[in-house]
N, C-alpha and C positions, 0 to 999 in steps of 0.2 A: 611437590617441591622440585625446583629446577636443580640440575646437577651443577655444582660449582665448576667454573672454568679456571684452570691454573695454567697461565701462559708460560710458566717456568718449567713445566714438565718437558721431558725430552720428546723430540718429534717422533711420531709413530712411524713405523717402518712402512715404506711404500708398497703398494700392491703391484706385484709383477704382472706386466702385460702378458696375456696368454695363460695366466695361472688358472688352474681348475678350482681353486678355493673360492668360496662365496665372496662376492664383491661387496665391501662395505658401502652402505647407502646413507646419505644425509638428505633428509627431507626438509626443504625450505618452505615453511608455512604449514599450518595445521588446520586449514579451513576445510570447507566441504569438498573442494576439488581433491585435496590431498587425501582426505579420509575415504572418499567414495571411489575415486577413479585410480588412484596410484597405490595406496597402501595395500588394498586387497590383491592387486596383481603382483606387487613386489613380494608380499608374504606368501603368495602361492608358488613362488619359485625359490624355496630355501636352498636348493642346490646351486643357485646362481647368485643369490643376494642375502645379505644379513643387514638388518636395520641397525645402524650405528648411532645416528644422531637425528634428532628432530629439532628444528629451530622454531621456537614459539616465544613471542614476547610475553613477559610476565603480565598477568592480568588480561591477556587477550580475550576478546569477546567473540572471536571468529570460530571458536571451537572449544570443546572440553579440555581439561588439563591433560596434556599428553603424557606427563609422568605418571598419572594415575593408571593409564592403560598400559604403558610401557615402562615399568619401574626399572628395568635393566638397561634401558636405552638412555644415552646422554641427551639432555634437553638443554639447548643453547639459547640464551636470551636474545642474541643478536646474530645477524648474518655473519659478520666478521669473526665472531667467536667460534663459529662452527669449525673453522680450519685450525684451531688450536689443538684439536685432538684427531682430526680426520686424516687418515693415511693418504699420501699421494697416490693417485690411480683409483681412488674411490669414485662412486657415482653420486653426483649432486642432482637432485630433482627439485626444480624450481616451480612452485605452485602459488607464488604470491601475486599481487596485483600486476596487471599488464605493464604498467609504466616502469616496474622494477626489473623486468625480464632481461633486457640487454646488459645492464650494469652488473647484475648478479651473475649472469652467464659468463661474461668476459672475465670477471674476477675469479670465478671457479675454474675456468679453463686455464687461466694464467697460474693458478695454484697446482696445475698438473692433474686436475680431476676431469673425468668424463661428465657430461651434462645432458639431462633431459629437461627441456623447457616446455612448460604448459603453453598451449597456443593462446594468442598469437605470440610468436617468439620475439618479434620486433615491431616497433611502431613507425619506423622510418626506413627508407632504403639504406641510409648510412648505418643505422643500427644493425640491420640484417647483414650487411657486408662486414661490419666489425666482428660479428659473431663468427662468420665464416673464416675470417682471417685469424681470429684467436684460436679456432680449432686447428687451422693449418700450422701455425707457428709453434703450437704446443704438442702436436702429434697425438692428440687425444680424439675421443668420439663425442660429437655433439649432435643432438637430434631434437625435433619438436614432437610434442605429444599429440599426434594426429590419429587418435584411436579410431576415428570413423572410417579409416581405410580398412578396418577389420569388422565393420558392420556386416551382418549376413546379407542384407539386401544389396549392398555394394559389391560384395564378393560374387553374389548371384549374377548381377549385371555384367561384371567383368567376364564371367564364364560364358555368358551368352554372346558377348561381343567378340570373343576370341574363338576362331575355329578350332575344333578339337583335333582335326587332321585335314589333310588336303582333300580327302574324300567326304568330309563332314564340315562344310563351311558354317560360318556363324549363322544361326537362325535369324538374327536381326539384320545382318548384312552391314553395309556402310551406314553409320548413323547419320541421320538428316536433322533430327531435332531431339533435344534432350531437355526435359523438365525435371529439376531436382528441388524438392520443397522440404522444409523442416518447420512445420507450423505447430503452434501450441495455442491453447486458449487460456490466457492469463490476463484478463481485463484489468486486474488490480496490480499496480506496481508493488513489488516486494521490497524495494530499496536495495541498498548495497552499492558498491562502487561501479558495478557493471551498468546499473541503471541511473547513476548519478554523475559519473565523470564524463567530461567532454571527450569528443573523438580523439583529440591530441593526447589525452591521458589514458586512452585505451577503453573508453566506455562505449556502450551501444551494441546493438545486436549484430551489426556488420562485422565488427571485430570478433564477436563471440561465435555465433552460429555461422556467420559468413566465412570465417576462417576455415571451418570444416568443409563447407560446400565448395568453396574455391579450391581447396586442396584436392578434393576428389575429382573435380573437373580437370585440373591441371595434370593430375596423375593419370587419368583415363584418356584424355584427349590432347594434352599438350597446351602450349601457350596460344591464346587467341590472337587474331589480327587486330581486333578492336574490342573495346568494352563500353557498354552503355549501362548506366545504373540510376536507380531512383531509391531514395530513402526518406523516411518520415517518422514522426512520432504519432502513430494512429490513436493511441489512448489519450493523448493530451497534446493538442497542437501547439500549446505554449511551452511545452517541454523541449529542451534542445538536445536530448539524447534519443536517437532513433530506436524504434522497436519494430520496424517493418522495412524490408528492403527487397528490391528486385534488381538483379544483375543479369545482363545479357552478355555472353561471350560470343563474338562473331568470328568464325574461322574462315580462312580463304577457301576458294574453290578447290575441290579435291583433285588429286591426280586422276588421270583416266582410269576408269574401272576395268578390272580384268574380265575375261569372258564369264558370263553367268547364264544359267539355263532359264532364268526368269526375266528380270528386267533390272535396270535399264540395259540397253544394248552395250556390247563391249566398246570401250573407248569413250564412253560418256563421261563428262566432267560434271560432278554435282555442284550446285551453287554455293555450297559451303555450309558446314554444320552451324546451327545456332543452339547454344546451351543456355537455358534460362534457370537461374538460381534464385531462390527466394525463401524468405522466412517472415512469419508474422506472429505476434503475441496475441492477436485477437482473431484467430481463425476458429470460429465457433462450430467445429465439427468434431464428432467422436473419432477416436483413434482409427476405427475401422473405415471411416470415410475420408480420412486425410490422405491425399496423394503424396507419396514419397518420391516415386520415380514414374515418369512417363516418357519412354524412349521409343522413337520410330526410326526405322531404317529401310533400306532398299529391299529387304526380304521379309521383315516382320517387325513386331513391336513387343515391348515389355512394360507392364504397368504393375506397380507395387504400392500398396496402401499400408499405413501404419508405420510406427517407428521400430527400430531394432530393439530387442528386449533387454540387451545387456546392461544398459544404464539402470533400468528399474530393478533388474536382478541384483546388481551391486548395491543399490540403495536398500534392498530387502535383506542384505547380508549374505547373499550367495557369492561364490567365488569360482574361478576357473577350475578349482579342484572338484567341484560338483559335476556329476556326469551330465546333468541336463543344462549346464550353463551354456548360454549362447543360442539355445534353441527356444522356440515358442512352446508354451505349455498347451496341454489339451484343453484348458479352459479359455484360451485365446480364441477369438472368432476366426473362422476360416478366411474371412476377408483380410485379415492381417497375416495369418500364417502362410497363405498362398499368394503367389503372384500370377498375373495373367499374361501368358505368352501367346501371341498371334503370329503364325507363320504362313508363308505362301508357297504354293506349288504350281508348276506349269500345267496348263490344261493338256488333255490328251493330244490335241492337234492345235498347232499355233500357226495360222496363216500369216504370211508376211504382211507387213503394214501396207494397206491399200490394194492387196490382191483382190482382183475382181470387184474393186470398189468397197471391199469390206474393211472395217476397222480391225486392228489386232485384238485377239482375245486376251483379256486381262488375266493375270494369275488368280488362282483361287486361294481364299483365306480360310484358315482353320484356327480356332482358339482353344486353349486348354489351360487349366490351372496347374501350376507347378510349385513344388515346395521351395522354401527359401533355405539356402545353405546356412549352417550354423555360423554365428559370429565367433570370432577368435581373438578377443581382447588379450587373452593369456599369452598369445604369440608376441605381443608388443615387447614386453620386457624380456622375454626369451631372446628375441632378436637383438635387443640392446646388449645383453650379456654376451651373445655370440659375436657381435660386432666388436665389443671391447676385447674379446679374446682373439680377434682376427679371423674368425670362422665365417662370418657373413658381413654383408654391407647393411647398414641401417636402412629400414624402410623409408625413413624421411631424412634426407641429407640436408646439409646446410645450403646446397644449391636450391633445394626445394623451399627452404626458408626464405631465401632471397626472392624466388619467383612468387611465392605466396604473398609476401609483403608487398611486392610491386603491384600485383593484381589488385589487392585490397586498396592500395593507395590510388591506383588509377580509377577504380570504381568510385572512390570518394571524390576524386577530381571531377569525374563525370557528373556526380550528384551536384556538386557546387557550381559547375559551369554549364549545366543543362546541354551537354553535347556528348557525342561518342568520342572516345579517346583511343588513339592508336597505341598498340603495345610499345612501339619504338619511340613514342613521344617522350621527351625529357620531362 
Protein backbone atom coordinates (compact mmCIF):
# COMPACT_ATOMS: atom_id res chain seq x y z
CA UNK A 1 0.00 0.00 0.00
CA UNK A 2 1.33 3.44 -0.90
CA UNK A 3 1.94 5.94 1.85
CA UNK A 4 -0.61 8.72 1.82
CA UNK A 5 0.75 12.14 0.90
CA UNK A 6 -0.47 15.02 3.04
CA UNK A 7 0.48 18.34 1.47
CA UNK A 8 -0.63 20.21 4.59
CA UNK A 9 2.09 18.75 6.77
CA UNK A 10 4.82 21.16 7.81
CA UNK A 11 7.82 21.26 5.49
CA UNK A 12 10.66 18.94 6.55
CA UNK A 13 13.84 20.52 7.81
CA UNK A 14 16.49 20.98 5.11
CA UNK A 15 19.63 18.87 5.09
CA UNK A 16 22.65 21.00 5.97
CA UNK A 17 25.34 21.11 3.28
CA UNK A 18 28.44 19.47 4.71
CA UNK A 19 26.46 17.57 7.34
CA UNK A 20 27.87 14.17 8.26
CA UNK A 21 24.36 12.77 8.82
CA UNK A 22 23.07 10.35 6.17
CA UNK A 23 21.57 12.14 3.19
CA UNK A 24 17.88 11.37 2.49
CA UNK A 25 17.37 9.79 -0.94
CA UNK A 26 14.31 9.88 -3.17
CA UNK A 27 14.34 7.24 -5.89
CA UNK A 28 12.31 8.26 -8.91
CA UNK A 29 11.09 5.10 -10.63
CA UNK A 30 11.27 1.52 -9.42
CA UNK A 31 12.11 -0.36 -12.60
CA UNK A 32 15.04 -2.66 -13.29
CA UNK A 33 17.57 0.19 -13.45
CA UNK A 34 16.57 1.45 -10.00
CA UNK A 35 16.49 -2.00 -8.42
CA UNK A 36 19.66 -3.37 -10.06
CA UNK A 37 22.09 -0.47 -10.39
CA UNK A 38 21.09 2.18 -7.88
CA UNK A 39 19.47 0.69 -4.79
CA UNK A 40 22.23 -1.85 -4.04
CA UNK A 41 24.87 0.88 -4.18
CA UNK A 42 22.87 3.37 -2.14
CA UNK A 43 22.01 0.78 0.51
CA UNK A 44 25.67 -0.24 0.67
CA UNK A 45 26.56 3.20 2.05
CA UNK A 46 24.33 3.60 5.13
CA UNK A 47 26.80 6.07 6.59
CA UNK A 48 26.17 8.32 3.57
CA UNK A 49 22.52 7.76 2.61
CA UNK A 50 19.14 6.81 3.99
CA UNK A 51 16.31 5.80 1.66
CA UNK A 52 13.49 8.29 2.26
CA UNK A 53 11.05 8.00 -0.66
CA UNK A 54 10.40 5.80 -3.67
CA UNK A 55 8.23 7.16 -6.46
CA UNK A 56 6.16 4.40 -8.03
CA UNK A 57 2.91 4.76 -9.93
CA UNK A 58 0.03 2.77 -8.43
CA UNK A 59 -0.34 -0.49 -10.33
CA UNK A 60 2.95 0.01 -12.18
CA UNK A 61 4.09 -3.05 -14.12
CA UNK A 62 7.74 -1.95 -14.28
CA UNK A 63 8.57 -3.64 -10.99
CA UNK A 64 7.23 -5.26 -7.81
CA UNK A 65 5.41 -3.27 -5.15
CA UNK A 66 8.05 -1.06 -3.54
CA UNK A 67 6.12 -0.78 -0.26
CA UNK A 68 6.28 -4.55 0.20
CA UNK A 69 10.07 -4.53 0.26
CA UNK A 70 10.45 -1.17 2.00
CA UNK A 71 7.52 -0.85 4.43
CA UNK A 72 9.22 1.97 6.35
CA UNK A 73 9.92 4.07 3.26
CA UNK A 74 7.46 6.59 1.85
CA UNK A 75 6.05 5.55 -1.53
CA UNK A 76 4.86 8.50 -3.60
CA UNK A 77 2.43 7.94 -6.49
CA UNK A 78 3.66 10.86 -8.61
CA UNK A 79 6.89 12.70 -9.18
CA UNK A 80 5.48 15.99 -7.91
CA UNK A 81 4.25 14.43 -4.65
CA UNK A 82 7.79 13.29 -3.77
CA UNK A 83 8.66 16.81 -2.66
CA UNK A 84 5.77 17.09 -0.17
CA UNK A 85 7.89 15.25 2.39
CA UNK A 86 11.45 15.38 1.07
CA UNK A 87 13.83 17.71 2.94
CA UNK A 88 15.66 20.33 0.93
CA UNK A 89 19.22 19.18 0.30
CA UNK A 90 18.21 15.56 -0.22
CA UNK A 91 19.42 13.48 -3.15
CA UNK A 92 16.97 12.73 -5.96
CA UNK A 93 17.90 9.77 -8.18
CA UNK A 94 16.10 9.77 -11.54
CA UNK A 95 15.74 6.35 -13.18
CA UNK A 96 12.64 6.90 -15.31
CA UNK A 97 12.39 6.88 -19.13
CA UNK A 98 14.98 8.99 -20.97
CA UNK A 99 12.45 11.53 -22.21
CA UNK A 100 11.62 12.54 -18.61
CA UNK A 101 15.18 13.11 -17.41
CA UNK A 102 15.63 16.82 -18.09
CA UNK A 103 12.26 17.99 -16.76
CA UNK A 104 12.51 15.89 -13.61
CA UNK A 105 16.12 16.94 -13.00
CA UNK A 106 15.48 20.67 -13.36
CA UNK A 107 12.39 20.44 -11.12
CA UNK A 108 14.36 18.64 -8.40
CA UNK A 109 17.29 21.03 -8.66
CA UNK A 110 14.94 24.00 -8.36
CA UNK A 111 13.54 22.39 -5.20
CA UNK A 112 17.04 22.63 -3.72
CA UNK A 113 17.86 18.94 -4.06
CA UNK A 114 20.98 17.27 -5.39
CA UNK A 115 20.39 15.03 -8.40
CA UNK A 116 21.73 11.85 -9.99
CA UNK A 117 20.34 11.29 -13.49
CA UNK A 118 20.43 7.90 -15.18
CA UNK A 119 22.17 8.17 -18.54
CA UNK A 120 21.55 9.73 -20.97
CA UNK A 121 20.86 12.79 -18.87
CA UNK A 122 19.51 14.83 -21.78
CA UNK A 123 18.24 14.30 -25.33
CA UNK A 124 19.08 17.71 -26.81
CA UNK A 125 21.86 20.25 -26.36
CA UNK A 126 19.32 22.69 -24.94
CA UNK A 127 18.23 20.15 -22.33
CA UNK A 128 21.83 19.52 -21.29
CA UNK A 129 22.55 23.23 -20.95
CA UNK A 130 19.37 23.76 -18.91
CA UNK A 131 20.46 21.05 -16.45
CA UNK A 132 23.86 22.69 -16.09
CA UNK A 133 22.26 26.09 -15.52
CA UNK A 134 19.80 24.71 -12.94
CA UNK A 135 22.70 23.21 -10.99
CA UNK A 136 24.54 26.54 -11.06
CA UNK A 137 21.66 28.76 -10.00
CA UNK A 138 20.65 26.49 -7.12
CA UNK A 139 24.14 25.79 -5.78
CA UNK A 140 23.58 22.05 -5.61
CA UNK A 141 25.24 18.94 -7.06
CA UNK A 142 24.05 17.31 -10.27
CA UNK A 143 25.67 14.35 -11.99
CA UNK A 144 24.90 11.58 -14.47
CA UNK A 145 25.06 7.89 -13.64
CA UNK A 146 28.03 6.87 -15.80
CA UNK A 147 28.97 3.80 -13.78
CA UNK A 148 31.07 2.36 -16.64
CA UNK A 149 33.86 4.75 -15.66
CA UNK A 150 34.29 2.35 -12.75
CA UNK A 151 34.44 -0.85 -14.82
CA UNK A 152 37.56 -2.83 -14.01
CA UNK A 153 38.65 -3.06 -17.65
CA UNK A 154 38.38 0.71 -18.10
CA UNK A 155 40.33 1.35 -14.89
CA UNK A 156 42.98 -1.10 -16.10
CA UNK A 157 43.24 0.69 -19.45
CA UNK A 158 43.65 4.07 -17.76
CA UNK A 159 46.41 2.68 -15.57
CA UNK A 160 48.24 1.47 -18.68
CA UNK A 161 47.84 4.75 -20.55
CA UNK A 162 49.17 6.88 -17.70
CA UNK A 163 52.87 6.66 -16.82
CA UNK A 164 53.45 5.60 -13.23
CA UNK A 165 56.48 7.90 -13.00
CA UNK A 166 58.99 9.71 -15.18
CA UNK A 167 61.18 6.61 -15.00
CA UNK A 168 58.31 4.28 -15.93
CA UNK A 169 56.50 5.57 -19.02
CA UNK A 170 53.19 4.23 -20.18
CA UNK A 171 53.63 0.69 -21.56
CA UNK A 172 51.21 1.57 -24.37
CA UNK A 173 52.69 4.96 -25.20
CA UNK A 174 50.74 7.51 -27.20
CA UNK A 175 47.49 5.83 -28.30
CA UNK A 176 47.09 5.52 -32.06
CA UNK A 177 43.91 3.45 -32.36
CA UNK A 178 41.25 2.48 -29.84
CA UNK A 179 38.46 -0.03 -30.33
CA UNK A 180 35.79 -0.11 -27.63
CA UNK A 181 32.99 -2.64 -28.08
CA UNK A 182 29.95 -3.60 -26.00
CA UNK A 183 28.35 -6.49 -27.84
CA UNK A 184 25.60 -8.87 -26.81
CA UNK A 185 23.72 -11.73 -28.42
CA UNK A 186 20.05 -10.85 -28.11
CA UNK A 187 18.51 -11.80 -31.47
CA UNK A 188 14.98 -11.51 -30.05
CA UNK A 189 13.73 -8.07 -29.06
CA UNK A 190 12.50 -8.02 -25.47
CA UNK A 191 10.31 -4.94 -25.91
CA UNK A 192 10.09 -1.97 -23.57
CA UNK A 193 10.55 1.69 -24.35
CA UNK A 194 14.30 1.38 -25.05
CA UNK A 195 13.53 -0.85 -28.04
CA UNK A 196 10.27 0.81 -29.10
CA UNK A 197 10.66 4.57 -28.71
CA UNK A 198 12.06 6.70 -31.53
CA UNK A 199 15.45 8.41 -31.24
CA UNK A 200 13.83 11.74 -30.32
CA UNK A 201 12.15 10.04 -27.35
CA UNK A 202 15.34 8.39 -26.13
CA UNK A 203 15.02 4.95 -27.70
CA UNK A 204 17.71 2.88 -29.36
CA UNK A 205 21.06 1.39 -28.46
CA UNK A 206 23.04 4.56 -29.31
CA UNK A 207 21.37 6.44 -26.44
CA UNK A 208 21.67 3.34 -24.25
CA UNK A 209 25.07 1.65 -24.57
CA UNK A 210 26.42 4.46 -26.75
CA UNK A 211 26.11 6.90 -23.87
CA UNK A 212 28.55 4.75 -21.87
CA UNK A 213 31.13 4.22 -24.63
CA UNK A 214 31.05 7.88 -25.65
CA UNK A 215 31.49 8.96 -22.03
CA UNK A 216 34.53 6.71 -21.58
CA UNK A 217 36.12 8.01 -24.79
CA UNK A 218 35.55 11.64 -23.86
CA UNK A 219 36.85 11.03 -20.34
CA UNK A 220 40.01 9.25 -21.51
CA UNK A 221 40.86 11.16 -24.69
CA UNK A 222 38.88 14.41 -24.74
CA UNK A 223 36.63 15.77 -27.47
CA UNK A 224 37.36 14.65 -31.04
CA UNK A 225 37.82 16.83 -34.08
CA UNK A 226 35.26 14.93 -36.17
CA UNK A 227 32.67 12.19 -35.68
CA UNK A 228 31.56 9.62 -38.24
CA UNK A 229 28.77 7.22 -37.32
CA UNK A 230 26.56 4.45 -38.66
CA UNK A 231 23.48 2.94 -37.01
CA UNK A 232 20.95 0.35 -38.10
CA UNK A 233 18.39 -2.15 -36.90
CA UNK A 234 20.19 -5.40 -37.60
CA UNK A 235 17.46 -7.65 -36.20
CA UNK A 236 14.69 -6.14 -38.34
CA UNK A 237 15.41 -3.71 -41.16
CA UNK A 238 11.80 -2.46 -41.04
CA UNK A 239 12.17 -1.48 -37.38
CA UNK A 240 13.06 2.19 -36.90
CA UNK A 241 14.89 1.81 -33.57
CA UNK A 242 18.58 0.97 -34.02
CA UNK A 243 20.16 -1.98 -32.26
CA UNK A 244 23.62 -1.68 -33.83
CA UNK A 245 25.98 1.28 -34.13
CA UNK A 246 29.53 2.15 -35.11
CA UNK A 247 30.99 5.54 -34.15
CA UNK A 248 34.43 6.84 -35.13
CA UNK A 249 36.01 9.65 -33.11
CA UNK A 250 38.71 11.33 -35.22
CA UNK A 251 41.28 13.30 -33.24
CA UNK A 252 43.66 15.95 -34.63
CA UNK A 253 47.36 15.20 -35.16
CA UNK A 254 49.21 14.90 -31.88
CA UNK A 255 51.69 17.39 -30.55
CA UNK A 256 55.34 16.49 -31.21
CA UNK A 257 56.26 13.45 -29.17
CA UNK A 258 58.89 13.71 -26.41
CA UNK A 259 62.15 11.77 -26.66
CA UNK A 260 61.64 8.03 -26.51
CA UNK A 261 64.14 5.19 -26.52
CA UNK A 262 62.07 3.17 -28.96
CA UNK A 263 60.00 4.87 -31.67
CA UNK A 264 58.95 7.08 -33.30
CA UNK A 265 61.82 9.60 -33.21
CA UNK A 266 61.52 12.67 -30.96
CA UNK A 267 59.50 15.47 -32.53
CA UNK A 268 57.31 13.14 -34.58
CA UNK A 269 53.67 14.21 -34.92
CA UNK A 270 51.28 11.28 -35.10
CA UNK A 271 48.45 11.41 -37.61
CA UNK A 272 45.80 11.53 -34.92
CA UNK A 273 44.04 8.99 -32.72
CA UNK A 274 41.01 7.18 -34.11
CA UNK A 275 38.65 5.76 -31.50
CA UNK A 276 36.04 3.30 -32.75
CA UNK A 277 33.03 2.74 -30.51
CA UNK A 278 30.46 0.08 -31.35
CA UNK A 279 27.71 -2.13 -29.97
CA UNK A 280 25.52 -4.80 -31.47
CA UNK A 281 22.65 -6.92 -30.18
CA UNK A 282 23.39 -9.74 -32.62
CA UNK A 283 27.05 -10.45 -31.90
CA UNK A 284 26.99 -14.24 -31.77
CA UNK A 285 30.11 -14.84 -29.71
CA UNK A 286 30.60 -16.12 -26.20
CA UNK A 287 31.68 -13.69 -23.50
CA UNK A 288 35.22 -15.03 -23.65
CA UNK A 289 35.40 -14.23 -27.37
CA UNK A 290 33.84 -10.78 -27.29
CA UNK A 291 36.42 -8.03 -27.67
CA UNK A 292 35.84 -5.24 -25.17
CA UNK A 293 39.01 -3.19 -25.76
CA UNK A 294 41.72 -3.26 -28.40
CA UNK A 295 44.12 -0.36 -27.92
CA UNK A 296 47.35 0.19 -29.86
CA UNK A 297 49.96 2.82 -29.10
CA UNK A 298 53.51 3.81 -29.95
CA UNK A 299 54.99 1.44 -27.35
CA UNK A 300 52.51 -1.39 -26.98
CA UNK A 301 48.92 -2.59 -27.02
CA UNK A 302 46.19 -3.86 -24.70
CA UNK A 303 43.39 -6.26 -25.57
CA UNK A 304 40.59 -7.21 -23.19
CA UNK A 305 37.76 -9.65 -23.85
CA UNK A 306 34.49 -10.08 -22.01
CA UNK A 307 32.40 -7.62 -20.03
CA UNK A 308 32.93 -6.25 -16.54
CA UNK A 309 31.40 -8.61 -13.92
CA UNK A 310 29.67 -6.01 -11.75
CA UNK A 311 26.37 -5.87 -13.64
CA UNK A 312 25.88 -9.63 -13.38
CA UNK A 313 26.98 -9.56 -9.75
CA UNK A 314 24.36 -6.94 -8.94
CA UNK A 315 21.69 -8.92 -10.78
CA UNK A 316 22.67 -11.99 -8.73
CA UNK A 317 22.20 -10.06 -5.48
CA UNK A 318 25.81 -9.24 -4.67
CA UNK A 319 26.70 -5.75 -3.45
CA UNK A 320 29.87 -3.70 -2.87
CA UNK A 321 29.76 -4.91 0.74
CA UNK A 322 30.80 -8.36 -0.47
CA UNK A 323 34.57 -8.86 -0.44
CA UNK A 324 34.65 -10.34 -3.94
CA UNK A 325 32.44 -7.71 -5.55
CA UNK A 326 33.99 -6.13 -8.64
CA UNK A 327 36.41 -8.99 -9.32
CA UNK A 328 36.05 -11.95 -11.63
CA UNK A 329 35.46 -15.31 -9.98
CA UNK A 330 37.60 -18.41 -10.22
CA UNK A 331 34.93 -19.98 -12.42
CA UNK A 332 35.28 -17.24 -15.03
CA UNK A 333 37.50 -18.26 -17.96
CA UNK A 334 41.00 -16.84 -18.08
CA UNK A 335 40.15 -15.24 -21.43
CA UNK A 336 37.84 -12.89 -19.52
CA UNK A 337 39.74 -12.49 -16.27
CA UNK A 338 43.01 -11.51 -17.95
CA UNK A 339 43.92 -8.92 -20.53
CA UNK A 340 46.74 -9.17 -23.07
CA UNK A 341 49.45 -6.53 -22.79
CA UNK A 342 52.04 -6.33 -25.56
CA UNK A 343 55.06 -4.12 -24.93
CA UNK A 344 58.11 -3.17 -26.94
CA UNK A 345 61.77 -2.85 -26.07
CA UNK A 346 64.68 -1.40 -27.98
CA UNK A 347 67.09 -3.96 -29.46
CA UNK A 348 70.59 -4.18 -28.05
CA UNK A 349 72.05 -2.14 -30.91
CA UNK A 350 70.07 0.26 -33.06
CA UNK A 351 71.87 1.56 -36.16
CA UNK A 352 70.75 4.90 -37.44
CA UNK A 353 68.31 4.80 -40.31
CA UNK A 354 70.15 4.15 -43.55
CA UNK A 355 73.53 3.53 -41.92
CA UNK A 356 75.58 1.52 -44.40
CA UNK A 357 72.41 1.09 -46.37
CA UNK A 358 70.74 -0.87 -43.58
CA UNK A 359 67.18 -0.33 -42.45
CA UNK A 360 66.66 0.55 -38.77
CA UNK A 361 66.22 -2.39 -36.43
CA UNK A 362 62.62 -2.43 -35.22
CA UNK A 363 61.72 -2.71 -31.53
CA UNK A 364 61.10 -6.15 -30.08
CA UNK A 365 57.61 -7.14 -28.91
CA UNK A 366 56.75 -9.18 -25.84
CA UNK A 367 53.23 -10.25 -24.81
CA UNK A 368 51.95 -11.19 -21.39
CA UNK A 369 48.60 -11.80 -19.69
CA UNK A 370 47.80 -9.30 -16.96
CA UNK A 371 45.02 -9.27 -14.34
CA UNK A 372 42.12 -6.87 -14.57
CA UNK A 373 41.75 -4.33 -11.79
CA UNK A 374 38.62 -4.76 -9.65
CA UNK A 375 35.64 -2.66 -10.65
CA UNK A 376 34.52 -0.08 -8.11
CA UNK A 377 30.84 0.75 -8.60
CA UNK A 378 30.61 1.29 -4.85
CA UNK A 379 32.78 4.38 -5.27
CA UNK A 380 30.13 6.10 -7.40
CA UNK A 381 27.67 6.98 -4.66
CA UNK A 382 30.47 7.48 -2.15
CA UNK A 383 31.75 10.17 -4.50
CA UNK A 384 28.28 11.71 -4.78
CA UNK A 385 28.01 11.92 -0.98
CA UNK A 386 31.44 13.52 -0.67
CA UNK A 387 30.62 15.99 -3.43
CA UNK A 388 27.42 16.98 -1.62
CA UNK A 389 29.48 17.52 1.53
CA UNK A 390 32.04 19.58 -0.37
CA UNK A 391 34.85 17.05 0.02
CA UNK A 392 35.28 15.96 -3.62
CA UNK A 393 34.23 16.89 -7.12
CA UNK A 394 31.76 14.57 -8.80
CA UNK A 395 33.20 12.05 -11.24
CA UNK A 396 30.72 13.18 -13.91
CA UNK A 397 30.07 16.91 -14.04
CA UNK A 398 27.32 18.80 -15.83
CA UNK A 399 30.02 19.91 -18.29
CA UNK A 400 30.49 16.20 -19.02
CA UNK A 401 26.72 15.88 -19.52
CA UNK A 402 26.84 18.70 -22.08
CA UNK A 403 29.76 17.11 -23.96
CA UNK A 404 28.25 13.62 -23.91
CA UNK A 405 24.94 14.88 -25.24
CA UNK A 406 26.64 16.86 -28.00
CA UNK A 407 28.74 13.88 -29.09
CA UNK A 408 25.71 11.58 -29.30
CA UNK A 409 23.73 14.16 -31.26
CA UNK A 410 26.62 14.70 -33.69
CA UNK A 411 26.84 10.93 -34.13
CA UNK A 412 23.14 10.82 -34.93
CA UNK A 413 23.56 13.69 -37.39
CA UNK A 414 26.36 11.77 -39.10
CA UNK A 415 24.07 8.73 -39.39
CA UNK A 416 21.30 10.80 -40.94
CA UNK A 417 23.49 12.79 -43.34
CA UNK A 418 26.00 10.07 -44.29
CA UNK A 419 29.04 12.27 -43.63
CA UNK A 420 31.62 13.15 -41.01
CA UNK A 421 30.57 15.95 -38.68
CA UNK A 422 33.05 18.39 -37.15
CA UNK A 423 32.85 18.91 -33.38
CA UNK A 424 32.50 22.66 -33.83
CA UNK A 425 29.70 22.29 -36.38
CA UNK A 426 26.44 23.84 -35.23
